[in-house]
C-alpha positions in Angstrom: 170.9 92.8 75.5 174.6 93.6 76.1 175.4 96.3 78.6 178.2 98.8 78.2 181.3 98.4 80.3 181.3 100.4 83.6 184.2 102.1 85.3 184.3 99.1 87.7 184.7 96.8 84.7 187.7 98.9 83.5 189.3 98.8 86.9 188.8 95.0 87.1 190.4 94.6 83.6 193.3 96.7 84.7 193.8 94.5 87.7 193.8 91.3 85.5 196.3 92.9 83.2 198.6 94.2 85.9 202.0 92.5 85.6 201.1 91.0 82.2 200.5 94.0 79.8 203.2 96.6 79.3 202.5 100.2 80.5 202.8 101.9 77.1 203.6 105.6 76.8 201.4 108.4 75.6 203.3 110.7 73.4 202.7 114.0 71.5 204.1 115.3 68.3 204.6 119.0 67.7 204.5 118.3 64.0 201.2 116.6 64.2 199.9 119.2 66.6 200.8 122.0 64.2 199.4 120.2 61.1 196.1 119.5 62.8 195.8 122.7 64.8 195.2 120.7 68.0 197.1 118.8 70.7 197.2 115.2 69.6 198.1 112.3 71.9 199.3 108.9 70.7 198.9 105.8 72.9 201.9 103.8 71.7 200.5 100.3 71.8 203.1 99.3 69.3 205.2 98.9 72.4 202.7 96.4 73.9 203.5 92.7 74.1 203.3 91.3 70.6 203.1 94.8 69.3 199.4 95.7 69.4 196.6 96.7 71.8 194.8 93.5 71.0 196.9 91.8 73.7 194.9 93.7 76.3 191.5 92.4 75.1 192.6 88.8 74.4 194.3 88.5 77.8 191.5 90.1 79.7 188.9 87.9 78.1 190.9 84.7 78.5 191.8 85.5 82.1 188.0 85.6 82.9 187.4 82.0 81.7 186.4 79.5 84.4 188.3 76.3 84.9 186.1 74.2 82.5 186.4 76.8 79.8 190.2 77.0 80.3 190.4 73.2 80.0 188.4 73.3 76.8 190.8 75.8 75.2 190.3 78.7 72.9 189.9 78.9 69.1 190.3 82.0 67.0 190.5 83.1 63.4 192.7 86.0 62.5 195.3 86.9 60.0 197.6 88.7 62.4 197.5 90.7 65.6 194.5 89.0 67.2 196.0 85.6 66.4 199.2 86.6 68.2 197.3 88.1 71.1 195.3 84.9 71.7 198.4 82.7 71.3 200.5 84.7 73.7 197.6 85.0 76.2 197.2 81.2 76.0 200.9 80.7 76.7 200.8 83.0 79.7 197.6 81.6 81.2 198.3 78.0 80.4 195.3 77.7 78.1 195.5 75.6 74.9 194.9 77.6 71.8 194.0 76.7 68.2 194.6 79.5 65.8 193.2 79.4 62.3 194.7 81.8 59.8 193.8 82.5 56.2 196.2 81.2 53.5 197.1 84.8 52.5 198.0 85.8 56.1 201.3 87.7 56.2 204.2 85.2 56.7 205.7 87.3 59.5 202.3 87.2 61.4 202.1 83.4 60.8 205.6 82.9 62.1 205.1 85.1 65.2 201.8 83.3 66.0 203.4 79.9 65.6 206.2 81.0 68.0 203.7 81.8 70.7 201.6 78.6 70.1 204.6 76.3 70.0 206.0 77.8 73.3 202.7 76.9 74.9 
């Protein structure tokens, strides 16, 4: 049975990400607020490394790998953001990555992922 993350888990993840993930802004929009009749907040993870929140999860998971797991490397299958997140995290952590992408993956995502893998 899997347990839910605790506050301590969140704090530990934040420590692992410190210095690696960007601190992205939280913004509001008066237009959105008026249209929805509420105050809406946008966490701008498009300003995150590689352009998506998935970097946080990939880096955190890979940073918790032990020495043997790091030596074995990481394999993932994704058509875009997760692929880039794993490739960049591998580059930063010195972990070999193998990224499998479907044939119809967007060419820009393929190119960005290759850039992170080749730099590793």
